[in-house]
C-alpha positions as CSV (number, residue, x, y, z in Angstrom):
1,Q,93.9,96.5,82.3
2,T,97.0,94.1,80.7
3,E,99.1,96.4,81.3
4,Q,98.3,96.9,85.4
5,V,98.2,92.7,85.8
6,L,101.8,92.8,83.9
7,K,102.9,95.5,86.0
8,N,101.5,93.3,89.3
9,I,103.5,90.1,88.2
10,A,106.8,92.1,87.6
11,E,106.4,93.6,91.2
12,I,105.4,89.4,92.6
13,L,108.4,88.4,90.3
14,D,110.7,90.8,91.6
15,V,110.2,90.3,95.5
16,A,110.7,86.5,94.7
17,G,114.1,87.0,92.3
18,Y,112.4,86.2,89.4
19,N,111.9,88.3,86.5
20,F,109.8,87.9,83.1
21,S,112.7,85.9,81.6
22,D,111.8,83.4,84.4
23,V,108.2,82.5,83.5
24,V,107.8,79.6,81.7
25,K,103.9,79.7,81.6
26,T,101.5,81.9,81.7
27,T,97.4,81.1,81.5
28,C,95.6,84.4,79.3
29,I,91.9,84.5,81.2
30,L,89.7,87.5,79.1
31,S,86.5,88.4,79.4
32,D,85.6,88.6,76.1
33,I,88.2,87.0,73.0
34,E,87.9,90.2,71.0
35,N,90.5,91.8,73.5
36,F,93.0,89.2,72.6
37,K,94.6,91.5,69.9
38,A,94.6,94.5,72.2
39,M,96.2,92.0,75.2
40,N,98.2,90.4,72.9
41,E,100.2,93.8,72.3
42,V,101.0,94.7,75.5
43,Y,101.7,91.4,76.5
44,A,104.7,91.1,73.4
45,R,105.8,94.7,75.2
46,Y,107.2,92.5,78.4
47,Y,108.1,89.1,76.8
48,S,110.0,90.6,73.6
49,E,112.7,88.0,74.6
50,K,111.9,84.7,75.7
51,H,108.4,83.2,75.0
52,P,107.0,81.3,77.2
53,A,104.5,78.5,76.4
54,R,101.1,80.3,76.9
55,A,97.1,79.7,77.2
56,A,94.5,82.1,76.4
57,F,90.9,81.7,76.4
58,A,87.7,84.1,77.0
59,V,85.2,83.1,80.1
60,K,81.3,84.6,80.4
61,D,82.4,87.0,83.8
62,L,85.6,87.7,85.4
63,P,85.2,88.4,89.5
64,L,84.7,92.3,89.9
65,G,84.1,93.2,86.6
66,A,87.6,92.4,85.3
67,L,88.7,92.2,81.9
68,I,91.4,89.8,81.9
69,E,93.5,87.9,84.4
70,I,97.0,86.1,84.1
71,D,98.0,82.9,85.8
72,T,102.4,83.0,85.8
73,I,104.0,80.5,86.5
74,A,108.3,81.4,87.1
75,M,111.1,79.0,87.6
76,K,114.8,78.9,87.5
């Protein structure tokens, strides 16, 4: 699911005229903190050059049974 979330973010960034190098902050919300390592491996492929500030934490449940949500802030 991390891969799909980041593909979705890439599309949103592109439409808005941004890319991953313009991202300054992300918040990763996981349904299970045990998934952090796997999420981080995928995440690192998208943020290989410039690493934005990031918060990551686990919650009890996410809507519709999702395993991850990522909130993204970009600016130029």
